[in-house]
C-alpha positions as CSV (number, residue, x, y, z in Angstrom):
1,X,53.1,-130.6,-2.0
2,X,55.7,-131.8,0.6
3,X,55.8,-131.1,4.4
4,X,59.1,-131.0,6.3
5,X,59.6,-131.0,10.1
6,X,62.3,-128.4,11.0
7,X,65.2,-129.0,13.2
8,X,64.9,-127.1,16.5
9,X,68.0,-127.3,18.6
10,X,67.3,-128.6,22.1
11,X,63.7,-129.4,21.5
12,X,63.0,-131.6,18.5
13,X,65.0,-134.7,19.4
14,X,64.4,-138.3,18.5
15,X,61.4,-138.4,20.8
16,X,59.7,-135.3,19.6
17,X,60.4,-136.4,16.0
18,X,58.8,-139.8,16.7
19,X,55.7,-138.1,18.2
20,X,55.3,-135.4,15.5
21,X,55.7,-137.8,12.7
22,X,53.6,-140.6,14.1
23,X,50.5,-139.7,11.8
24,X,52.8,-139.7,8.7
25,X,51.8,-136.2,7.7
26,X,55.4,-135.2,7.3
27,X,57.5,-136.2,4.3
28,X,60.8,-135.9,6.1
29,X,62.3,-134.4,9.2
30,X,65.9,-133.0,10.0
31,X,68.1,-133.7,12.9
32,X,69.3,-131.0,15.3
33,X,72.6,-129.6,13.8
34,X,75.8,-131.5,14.2
35,X,78.5,-128.9,14.9
36,X,81.7,-129.4,12.9
37,X,84.6,-127.5,14.3
38,X,88.0,-129.1,14.4
39,X,87.9,-132.8,13.5
40,X,86.3,-135.7,11.5
41,X,83.8,-136.8,14.0
42,X,83.7,-140.5,15.1
43,X,80.8,-142.8,14.1
44,X,79.2,-142.7,17.5
45,X,78.6,-138.9,17.4
46,X,76.6,-139.2,14.2
47,X,74.6,-142.0,15.7
48,X,73.9,-140.0,18.9
49,X,72.6,-137.0,17.0
50,X,70.3,-139.4,15.0
51,X,69.4,-142.5,17.0
52,X,67.0,-143.3,14.1
53,X,70.1,-144.7,12.3
54,X,69.2,-148.0,13.9
55,X,65.9,-147.9,11.9
56,X,67.5,-147.1,8.5
57,X,67.4,-143.3,9.3
58,X,63.7,-143.3,9.8
59,X,61.3,-142.5,12.6
60,X,59.2,-145.3,14.0
61,X,56.5,-144.3,11.5
62,X,58.8,-144.6,8.6
63,X,59.6,-140.8,8.1
64,X,63.1,-140.2,6.7
65,X,65.5,-138.3,8.9
66,X,68.0,-136.0,7.1
67,X,71.3,-135.2,8.8
68,X,72.1,-131.5,9.3
69,X,75.6,-130.3,9.6
70,X,76.8,-126.9,10.8
71,X,80.3,-125.4,10.3
72,X,82.5,-123.2,8.1
73,X,85.6,-125.2,7.3
74,X,85.1,-126.7,3.8
75,X,87.5,-129.6,4.2
76,X,86.0,-130.6,7.6
77,X,82.5,-130.2,6.4
78,X,83.3,-132.3,3.4
79,X,84.9,-135.1,5.4
80,X,82.1,-135.2,7.8
81,X,79.4,-135.0,5.2
82,X,81.0,-138.0,3.5
83,X,81.1,-139.9,6.8
84,X,77.4,-139.2,7.4
85,X,76.5,-140.3,3.9
86,X,78.4,-143.5,4.3
87,X,76.8,-144.2,7.6
88,X,73.4,-144.2,5.8
89,X,72.1,-140.6,6.0
90,X,69.6,-140.3,3.1
91,X,70.2,-136.5,2.7
92,X,72.9,-134.2,4.0
93,X,71.6,-130.7,5.0
94,X,73.6,-127.7,5.8
95,X,72.6,-125.0,8.4
96,X,73.1,-121.5,7.3
97,X,70.2,-120.2,9.4
98,X,71.0,-120.6,13.1
99,X,70.8,-117.2,14.8
100,X,72.5,-118.2,18.0
101,X,75.2,-115.7,19.1
102,X,77.4,-118.6,20.3
103,X,77.1,-120.4,17.0
104,X,77.7,-117.3,14.9
105,X,80.7,-116.3,17.0
106,X,82.2,-119.5,15.9
107,X,81.6,-119.1,12.2
108,X,78.5,-121.2,12.0
109,X,74.9,-120.7,10.9
110,X,73.6,-117.4,9.7
111,X,76.8,-115.4,10.1
112,X,78.0,-117.1,7.0
113,X,75.3,-115.3,4.9
114,X,77.6,-112.3,4.9
115,X,79.8,-114.0,2.4
116,X,78.3,-115.9,-0.6
117,X,81.7,-117.0,-1.8
118,X,82.4,-118.7,1.6
119,X,79.1,-120.5,1.3
120,X,79.9,-121.7,-2.2
121,X,83.3,-123.0,-1.1
122,X,81.8,-125.0,1.8
123,X,79.0,-126.5,-0.3
124,X,81.1,-127.3,-3.4
125,X,83.6,-129.2,-1.2
126,X,80.8,-131.1,0.4
127,X,79.1,-131.9,-3.0
128,X,82.3,-133.3,-4.3
129,X,82.9,-135.4,-1.2
130,X,79.6,-137.2,-0.9
131,X,78.3,-139.9,-3.3
132,X,76.4,-138.5,-6.3
133,X,73.2,-140.3,-5.3
134,X,73.0,-138.6,-1.8
135,X,71.3,-135.3,-2.1
136,X,72.9,-132.2,-0.6
137,X,70.4,-129.6,0.7
138,X,70.7,-126.2,2.6
139,X,68.6,-124.1,4.8
140,X,69.3,-120.3,4.9
141,X,67.7,-117.1,6.3
142,X,67.2,-114.0,4.2
143,X,70.5,-112.6,5.4
144,X,72.4,-111.6,8.6
145,X,71.8,-107.9,9.2
146,X,69.7,-107.2,6.0
147,X,68.4,-108.9,2.9
148,X,70.8,-107.4,0.5
149,X,72.6,-110.7,-0.2
150,X,69.6,-113.0,-0.1
151,X,69.6,-113.7,-3.8
152,X,73.4,-113.9,-4.1
153,X,73.5,-116.5,-1.3
154,X,70.8,-118.6,-2.9
155,X,72.5,-118.5,-6.3
156,X,75.8,-119.4,-4.6
157,X,74.2,-122.4,-3.1
158,X,72.6,-123.4,-6.4
159,X,75.9,-123.0,-8.2
160,X,77.6,-125.2,-5.7
161,X,75.3,-128.1,-6.6
162,X,72.7,-128.4,-3.9
163,X,69.6,-130.3,-4.7
164,X,67.1,-128.1,-2.8
165,X,66.9,-125.1,-0.6
166,X,64.8,-124.2,2.4
167,X,64.4,-120.5,3.3
168,X,63.4,-119.1,6.7
169,X,61.8,-115.8,5.7
170,X,63.6,-113.6,8.1
171,X,67.2,-112.3,8.8
172,X,69.4,-113.2,11.6
173,X,68.7,-109.7,13.3
174,X,65.0,-110.2,12.9
175,X,65.2,-113.5,14.8
176,X,61.8,-114.9,15.3
177,X,59.9,-111.7,15.4
178,X,56.8,-111.5,13.2
179,X,56.2,-111.0,10.4
180,X,58.0,-113.5,8.1
181,X,58.8,-112.0,4.8
182,X,57.4,-114.7,2.5
183,X,57.4,-112.4,-0.5
184,X,61.2,-112.6,-0.5
185,X,61.0,-116.3,-0.9
186,X,59.0,-115.8,-4.0
187,X,61.7,-113.4,-5.4
188,X,64.4,-116.0,-4.8
189,X,62.3,-118.8,-6.2
190,X,61.9,-116.9,-9.5
191,X,65.7,-116.8,-9.9
192,X,66.7,-120.4,-9.0
193,X,65.9,-123.7,-10.7
194,X,66.2,-126.0,-7.7
195,X,63.1,-126.8,-5.5
196,X,62.5,-124.2,-2.8
197,X,60.7,-124.8,0.6
198,X,59.3,-122.0,2.6
199,X,59.6,-121.7,6.3
200,X,58.7,-119.3,9.1
201,X,55.7,-118.1,11.1
202,X,53.4,-120.9,10.0
203,X,51.2,-121.5,13.1
204,X,47.8,-122.3,11.7
205,X,46.1,-123.7,8.6
206,X,45.4,-120.1,7.4
207,X,49.0,-119.2,7.8
208,X,49.9,-122.1,5.7
209,X,47.6,-121.1,2.9
210,X,48.9,-117.5,3.0
211,X,52.5,-118.6,3.0
212,X,51.9,-120.9,-0.1
213,X,50.2,-118.0,-1.9
214,X,52.7,-115.4,-1.1
215,X,55.9,-117.4,-1.4
216,X,54.8,-119.4,-4.4
217,X,56.1,-122.6,-2.8
218,X,54.2,-125.8,-2.7
219,X,56.7,-127.3,-0.1
220,X,56.5,-126.0,3.4
221,X,58.7,-126.6,6.5
222,X,57.1,-126.4,9.9
223,X,58.9,-125.8,13.2
224,X,57.5,-124.0,16.2
225,X,54.0,-124.3,14.6
226,X,54.1,-128.0,14.7
227,X,55.3,-128.1,18.3
228,X,52.5,-125.7,19.3
229,X,49.9,-127.6,17.4
230,X,50.9,-131.1,17.0
231,X,48.0,-131.9,14.5
232,X,48.9,-128.9,12.2
233,X,50.8,-131.1,9.6
234,X,47.8,-133.6,9.5
235,X,45.4,-130.7,9.1
236,X,47.4,-129.4,6.1
237,X,47.7,-132.8,4.4
238,X,44.0,-133.4,5.0
239,X,43.1,-130.2,3.4
240,X,43.8,-131.6,-0.1
241,X,41.5,-134.5,0.6
242,X,38.7,-132.2,1.8
243,X,38.8,-133.5,5.3
244,X,38.8,-131.5,8.5
245,X,41.1,-132.5,11.3
246,X,40.7,-131.0,14.8
247,X,43.7,-129.9,16.7
248,X,43.1,-132.0,19.9
249,X,42.1,-130.7,23.2
250,X,44.1,-130.1,26.4
251,X,43.3,-133.6,27.7
252,X,45.0,-135.0,24.6
253,X,48.0,-132.8,25.0
254,X,48.5,-133.9,28.6
255,X,48.5,-137.6,27.6
256,X,51.0,-136.7,24.8
257,X,53.3,-135.1,27.3
258,X,53.0,-138.0,29.7
259,X,53.8,-140.5,26.9
260,X,56.7,-138.4,25.8
261,X,58.4,-138.1,29.2
262,X,58.0,-141.8,29.9
263,X,59.5,-142.8,26.5
264,X,62.4,-140.3,27.1
265,X,63.1,-141.9,30.5
266,X,62.9,-145.4,29.1
267,X,65.6,-144.4,26.5
268,X,68.0,-143.3,29.4
269,X,67.5,-139.6,29.0
270,X,65.7,-138.8,32.2
271,X,68.2,-136.0,33.1
272,X,66.7,-133.8,30.3
273,X,63.1,-135.2,30.2
274,X,61.4,-132.7,32.5
275,X,63.2,-129.7,30.9
276,X,61.9,-130.9,27.5
277,X,58.4,-130.9,28.7
278,X,58.8,-127.4,30.1
279,X,60.0,-126.3,26.7
280,X,57.1,-127.8,24.9
281,X,54.7,-126.1,27.3
282,X,56.1,-122.7,26.3
283,X,54.8,-123.4,22.7
284,X,51.5,-125.1,23.8
285,X,50.5,-121.9,25.6
286,X,49.9,-120.3,22.3
287,X,46.9,-122.5,21.5
288,X,45.8,-123.9,24.8
289,X,44.7,-121.5,27.6
290,X,45.1,-124.4,30.1
291,X,48.8,-124.6,29.4
292,X,49.7,-121.3,31.0
293,X,48.6,-122.1,34.6
294,X,50.0,-125.6,34.2
295,X,53.3,-124.2,33.1
296,X,53.6,-122.0,36.2
297,X,53.3,-125.2,38.3
298,X,55.6,-127.1,36.0
299,X,58.4,-124.5,36.2
300,X,59.0,-125.5,39.9
301,X,59.5,-129.2,39.1
302,X,63.0,-130.3,39.3
303,X,62.9,-134.1,38.4
304,X,61.3,-136.2,35.8
305,X,59.4,-138.2,38.3
306,X,57.9,-135.0,39.8
307,X,56.9,-134.0,36.3
308,X,55.1,-137.3,35.8
309,X,53.3,-136.9,39.0
310,X,52.3,-133.4,38.1
311,X,51.0,-134.6,34.7
312,X,49.1,-137.5,36.2
313,X,47.5,-135.2,38.8
314,X,46.4,-132.8,36.0
315,X,44.9,-135.6,34.0
316,X,43.1,-136.8,37.1
317,X,41.7,-133.4,37.8
318,X,40.6,-133.0,34.2
319,X,38.8,-136.3,34.2
320,X,37.0,-135.4,37.4
321,X,36.1,-131.9,36.2
322,X,35.7,-132.0,32.5
323,X,35.4,-128.7,30.7
């Protein structure tokens, strides 16, 4: 059984990857997508999307970081995949799942699921361009408007030579609305020979168990569930060992956010640090009642220093009035 940390554009950056993989519960994680549109990108762009290149493409805990590309031009995707591989990326992953209207309007992400032949052309060009020892993987949704091409798309990807497939169990139109259709993953898994990873709507340990049962997949990718419950991956990995791991209280999460924003500022990313904390709070509200009133106060914060002050005050108040 392997656990992967999903790429989440605008949220799971190098700092969040470092935090969520610190207990080594994840077997690998994936970068935010690198958009390929009209050129062979320079080395610095690859290094910016994955600062972990300085650590042999691993997080501080040693968790491998896979490089994800997004685009539709076979030649450009191939050229950039080769450059990424030569720069040391341990795995090249391709995004066929992003539901963003902007991305789809530019022929990227889930819009490509309307044409299995186009998907094949992109992936076969990439497979031929990168060294044989570098795995090529893909992530897809069940379709664009419907699921009628789900199996065709998966078979096209396999035929093009990908080494593994991750499936988000919803269509583009379904977005992130529950439920996730894990039974469709099982249907695809029965027809392909490559390893399949299940993804979508896994928020709790019980969700994980049900997803494994319904999808038939041993391997699982966590996204929003890992952000909302940072100990979820460790809970899952500890399950096999018969151990019980608690999710951590609100006081723990406050210290996590404070550490995160300080590390982000130290790396020179103070402009975005407060916004990332606000994004994180959106997900933390799912499991922590205290996060909702705190988020209302945090929404008014404009600078990173103000966010630090707010977090420090919340911690002080918590310490003075423990629940």
